[in-house]
N, C-alpha and C positions, 0 to 999 in steps of 0.2 A: 504494500500500500504506500502511496506517495505521502510525503510529509505535508504536501499542499493539497487543499481541497478546494475545488471550484464550486462556489455557491450558486444558488438560484439566480443571483444577480450577475453571474458570469465572472465574478472576481475571485482570484486565488488567495486563499488564506491558509495559515498553518492549521493543522487539525484541531489544536487546542482552542483556536479562536473561532472555529466553526461548531464547537461543541454545544453552545447554547447562546441565546440572544444577548444575554448580559456580557458574556465574554466577547462576542462579536462586536458589540457596540464599543466596548472598551478598546479593543484592538483597532477598530476602524477610526476612532476619533481621538484617542488619548495616548495609548501605549507607544512609546518611542518618540513622542513629540516633545520639543524642548520645554523644560520647566525652569524658569530663571528667577522666579519670585521666591522670597523667603518662606512665606506661608505654604505655598504649593510644594516646595521642596521639603519642608518640615513634615507636611502631611505624607508625602510619598516615602520619606525616610521612616516615619512611624509605621505606616501600613506594611512596608517591606519587613520590618522587624516583627510585627504581629503575624505576618504570613509564614514566617519560619516554621516548618513542620506541618503546615496546613496547605490547602489548595487556595489558589488565587481567587477562584469563584466564591469560596466562603468569605474571603475578605471583602470582595466587591459587594456581595449581598449585605454585609454588615456595615458597609461604608457610611450610609446615612446615620446609623446609630453611633459609629465611631465619631463622626463629625459633631453630633449632638453632645456626646459624652466628653469630648476633648475641646470644647469651646471653638469649634470649627478650625481646630489646629492653629489657633493664634498663639505663637510661642510665648508672648508675654503673659497671657492668661494661664497657659498650662504651666509655665515656670512658677507661678504663684500657688499651684495646687498644694494642699497640705494633707495631713493624715485623714481628715474627714472626706476629702475628695477621693483618696485611695480606697477608703471603705465604700464610698458610693460607686466607684468604678468596679470594684470587685463584686458588687451586688447587681451589676447591670448585665442582664442576660443577653442584651442586644449586641454586646461586644465580645471579644475573646478575653475571658477572665483569667489572665496569667499574671501573677504578682510581679515576676521578674520583668515582663514586658511592659506592664503598667509603670513600674518604677523607672525603667529605662526611658520611657517616653517623657516622663517628667524631668528626669536628669538631662535628656537630650534637648528639651525646651530651654532649660537653664543654660546649657552649653551653646545653643543657638543664639540666645540673647548675648552671651559673653563674647561670641565670635564677631559680633557687629563692630567691636573695637578694632578688628583686623580685616575689615572689608566685607564681612558677612558670610553666611552659609552658602548662598549661590556662587559667589566668586570662588570660595574655597573649594567646593565640590567640583565646579567646572574646570578648575585649574588642573584636574587630573585627567582631562580629556586626552586620549592617546593620539599619536600622529596618524594612525590609520585605524579603520574599523574592520571587524570580521566580515567575511563575505560567504556566509554559510549557504549551502545548497540543501542540506538536510539537518534535522535536529542533532544528529551525531556530531556535526561540525560546529555547533553553537557552544562556545566555551561557557564554563560556569564561574570562572575567575579569570583575572588577567593581572599582569604586573601592576597596572594602574589601580585595580580594585584592591589589591593587597596593600599598596602604598596608601590609598585613601582610607582604608580601614585602620591602618596603623596611625595615620595622622589624626583621624577623628578621635580615636581612643586617647591619644595624647592630649586632646582638647576637652576630655571629659565625657565624650559620647559613649554610649553603651549599646550592646546588641547590634554592632555594626561590623560583623565579620566580612571577610573578603567575598564570600559567595553572595551574601545579602547586599553588599555594596555593588557587586557586578549587576545584580538584578535591578538595583536602583539606577545604575548607569544606563542600562537598557531602557528602563521605564521612562526616563527623563531625557532621552535623546543624546546622551553623551557618547554612546556607541550605537550603531545600527545593526541589530542582529536579526532584522526581518530576513526571512529566507529569500534568496534570489528567486525571482518569479512571483513573489507575493506582490499584490497590488499596492502594498504600503512601503515597499523597499524604496529608500531614498526620499520618503515623504516629509521627513523632518526639516529638510533644508540645511541641516548641519553637514550631512555627507552627500556628495553627489552620487546618483545611482549608477 
């Protein structure tokens, strides 16, 4: 079976993006498109950390609840969360109730606020953009880490970020357009404007 599926609309997508309407919408409109704002990047960083060990479809389904629970991912608001907020979050069935991930999200909000003194989270994360992007034809050719994602993870940890391992950071880089891992032949390949097709 091919890793690309041609939909009823005649467009080729990877099989994961053809699996259900929610994933298809995310793939067609958001995944791999540049995110250069602080709040948007903080949200993606947070959701990638929560996704670890779970399916992305689960996170997308819960995204409205995550936004409600985490003050629409406003870093200043989340940085001010206290023990009562943690108790509230751990009781919220709409999100992924994982104490380490909740604590990491609050710590990461504080680290995001602190990073403004050095140019901010978007400039910091985008500074790890590689000189070239993968050109995968199949899933097997899509990497799960890169030298840049390893370096980004290390640099973020040094700044107080948590739950930001090299694999999670590579997924973030894919999601926000820093690398383009759309399969060759996908209708989204090169759509970010960051990398020529």
